C-alpha positions in Angstrom: 28.1 74.7 -8.1 27.0 77.6 -6.2 24.6 80.3 -7.8 23.6 83.5 -6.4 23.7 84.8 -2.7 20.5 83.9 -1.5 20.8 86.0 2.0 23.2 87.1 4.8 21.6 86.2 8.3 22.0 88.6 11.3 21.2 87.4 14.7 19.5 90.2 16.6 18.5 90.4 20.3 15.2 92.4 19.4 13.6 91.3 16.2 10.8 93.9 16.5 13.4 96.7 16.8 15.5 95.2 14.5 12.8 94.9 11.8 11.8 98.6 12.5 15.1 99.9 11.7 15.2 98.1 8.5 11.9 99.3 7.4 11.3 102.8 9.1 15.0 103.8 9.0 16.2 102.2 5.7 12.9 102.0 4.0 13.3 98.4 3.2 10.4 95.8 2.6 10.2 93.8 5.5 8.4 90.6 6.1 6.3 89.5 8.9 8.1 87.0 11.6 7.9 83.5 11.0 8.6 80.9 13.4 10.7 77.9 12.4 10.5 75.5 15.3 12.5 72.6 13.4 15.4 75.4 13.5 14.8 76.9 16.5 14.5 80.6 15.4 12.0 83.1 14.4 12.8 85.2 11.2 12.2 88.2 9.3 13.3 89.0 5.8 14.4 92.0 4.3 13.9 92.2 0.8 16.5 94.1 -1.3 16.7 94.4 -5.1 19.6 92.0 -5.3 19.4 89.7 -2.1 17.7 89.4 1.4 19.0 89.9 5.0 17.6 87.4 7.3 17.0 88.7 10.9 17.2 85.7 13.4 16.1 85.8 17.0 16.0 82.6 19.0 12.8 80.5 19.4 12.7 78.4 22.6 15.2 77.2 25.2 17.1 74.7 22.9 17.6 77.4 19.9 20.8 76.7 18.2 21.5 80.7 18.1 21.0 81.2 21.8 24.6 80.7 22.5 25.5 82.8 19.4 23.4 85.8 21.0 24.8 85.0 24.6 28.3 85.5 23.2 27.2 88.2 21.1 24.7 90.3 23.1 24.4 92.9 20.4 23.7 90.2 17.8 25.9 89.9 14.6 26.3 88.4 11.3 25.6 84.4 11.6 25.8 83.0 8.1 25.6 83.5 4.3 23.5 81.3 2.3 24.0 80.4 -1.3 21.9 79.0 -3.8 22.5 75.6 -5.5 20.6 73.7 -8.4 20.8 70.2 -6.8 21.4 69.9 -3.1 21.9 66.4 -2.8 24.6 66.6 -5.6 26.1 69.7 -4.0 26.3 67.7 -0.6 28.0 64.9 -2.2 30.6 66.9 -3.9 31.4 69.2 -1.0 31.8 65.8 1.2 33.9 64.2 -1.4 36.2 67.4 -1.0 36.3 67.0 2.7 33.8 69.6 3.8 31.7 68.8 6.9 28.1 69.0 6.7 26.5 69.8 9.9 23.8 67.6 11.5 22.9 64.5 10.0 23.8 65.3 6.6 20.2 65.4 5.2 18.5 68.2 4.0 15.8 70.0 6.3 13.1 72.6 5.0 14.2 76.2 5.2 12.4 79.4 5.9 11.6 79.5 2.0 10.1 76.2 2.2 13.1 74.7 0.3 15.7 72.1 1.2 18.8 73.7 3.2 22.1 72.3 4.8 24.8 73.8 6.8 28.4 73.7 6.1 31.2 73.8 8.9 32.6 77.3 9.5 36.1 75.9 9.7 36.0 74.6 6.3 35.0 78.0 4.9 37.0 80.6 6.3 35.5 81.0 9.7 31.9 81.6 8.0 28.8 79.4 8.6 27.4 78.7 5.3 24.2 77.6 4.3 23.0 75.9 0.8 19.6 76.3 -0.4 18.1 74.3 -3.4 16.5 76.4 -5.8 
């Protein structure tokens, strides 16, 4: 069902500083920040030859990652994202296997303009998993 690793997401307390570290210190290609109001985050992508790193920062008071950052003031790994061919078929298979899809179970448009869903970390070894249709 899952394809390649699309990205690893890291919540950061200072998006500009984190982006500068990846760009200036590590020499990575870093995207411009993008606000995603539907997800309550501002995101920057660090483009690597084999995958991406997504740097996340809370956007607004009700951001779903604000609590994560409050509990981890230095930031930290938030989720991994895997590609799937058909998000609806993947969702249905996951649910049939007893996995919990977060939210209302309907895909939302993610940072790449593609449908995404998040899966409960307790079902995946303590790791929040995002699936993205390619």
